[in-house]
N, C-alpha and C positions, 0 to 999 in steps of 0.2 A: 820323353814323357809319354807314358801310355794315354790312350785317348778312350774315352767312353763311346763305344759303338753299338755294343750288344747289350741292350737294357733288359734284365731278366724280366719275365712276365710274372704275374701274381702268383701262379703255381709255383714257380721256382723259389721266388721270395718266401713263400709259406714254409718251404722246406728249411730255409735259414731261420725263420721264426720259430719254428719247431725246436730247433737246436739252440737258439739264442732267444729266450723268452722276452728280452727287452726290446727286440726288434718290432717297430710298427711299420708294417708292410706299406701303407700309404705314405708315410713320411720318408721312407728309403725309396720308394718309386718316384716320388716328387723330386727328392734330391738328385737322383741319378739322372732324371730328365732335365734338370736344371743344369747339371754339368755336361750332359750331351749337348744341350743348345749352345752353351758357351763354348764348348770345344768346337762345334760345327762352324759357328759364327766367327771364331778366331782363325779356324783353317781357311774359311772362305775369305775373310779380309787378307790372309796371307796370300791367297791366290791371286786376289786383285792387285795387291801391292807389288807382287812378283812381276806383273806386267810392265812395272816401272823400275825393276831392278831394286826393290826395296823389301824388306820384312818388317814386321811391327816394330822391333827394337830401333832400327836405324830411323824409321819413319816417325816414331815417337820423339827421338832426339831432336830431329828437324822441327818438329811442332813446338817442343819445349823452347827451343831458340827462338822460333817465330814469336812465341808469346812475350818475350822480353822486349822491352822499349827499344834497347839498343841491340837486339838480336844476338845478345852474348851471355855467357854464363861460364861459371867454372866447372871443370870436370866432376869435382865432389858434389856441387850443387845439382847437377845433372843427374848423377848417380842417385842422390837422394830423392829427387822428384820422380825418377823412373823406377825406383824401388829395386835397383840392381847393385851389385858390389861395384867398387871402383875398379876392380879388374875387368869385370864385364863391360863397364862403360868405356874403359880404355880401348878394348877391342872394337866395340861399336863406333868410336870416334876415329881409330885407326882406319877402318873401311870408309867412313864418310869422308875422311881427309884424302885418302887415295882417290876417291872419286870427285875430289874438289867441291864437295857439297857444303863442307865447313873449312874454316882456317883456324890455326892455332896462333894466338897473339901473346907474346911474352911481355910482362909489364916492364916498363922502362927502369922503375927503381930496383925491382928484384926478378931477374930473369928466370927464377925458379916459379914464379907465380904465372900461371897460363890461363888465359880466357880463351873459349871456343866461340866462334862467331859464324852464324849462317852466311854463307857467300850468295852472290848473285845466282849461281847455278843450283844451289840448295833452295833457294826461294823460287826459281824456276821449276824445279822439280816438284815442290808442294804445289805451285800453281798449276801444274799438269795434273797432279794426283787428286788434289781435294775437291774440284767440281764432281768428278765422277763418284767419290767416296760419299760426299753429301747427297748426291742424287740416290745412290744405292740405299743409304740409311734412311732416307725419306722413303723410298719405296717398301723398305722392309717394315717401318714402323707404321705406315698407312693402313696395315692390316688391323690396327688397333683404332677405336675412336678415341676422343680425347679423355673421357672418363675412364676408359680401360688404361690408357697411357698413364694417367695419374695414379690409378690404383697398382699398376705394375711397378711404377717408381717407388711408391710407398711399401709395397711388399718386399721389393728388391733391398731397400734400405733397412728393413726390419731384419732381414736375413743376414745383411752385411754387418750389422750391429752384433751379431752372434757368432761371427767367423772365429772368435777366439776359442770356442769350444774344442777346436782341433789342436789348440796349442797348450790347453790346460791339461797337464798330467794328473791332476787331482780329481778329475771326474770320477764319481763312484761308479763302479761297474756292478750293478746289481744283477743278480742270479748268473754270475759268470760261471761257466763250468769249470770245476777244479779238477786238476790231474791228480 
């Protein structure tokens, strides 16, 4: 995946706006900055997790299991909750199983049914990772006061509710240059 690193300045964006009149420079610049912050935070989180031999996908699976009362779930439920394909989840689970952070449990009635369970080693890994994670999140978010935090949450929720615009192929393209 390409990452947003070089945000164009207003002058460069104006060139695009001159060619594509539907361009709102302020909106595009805001959107690109949002993507860059998300990318940079995701990369920083991966850097932190790498100190514990984890990346976000594997870490998230451990967290999903820890959320369950019995520390167990099915591979398909984990894939659904993580928003990944079953094949991707299988790869994540294979790595976690190899590191003994999870175990596979076959149902007694039907050995084809499998549950994934967080092991003691998996819980210990989370117990190592999570205090530093929460400390870093707190330090990051302390740059905002309570009102700013609530406002940011509200704004992000409003943007999130519009995420479908990239999925919708029927968005009218006004003033699109014709060949």
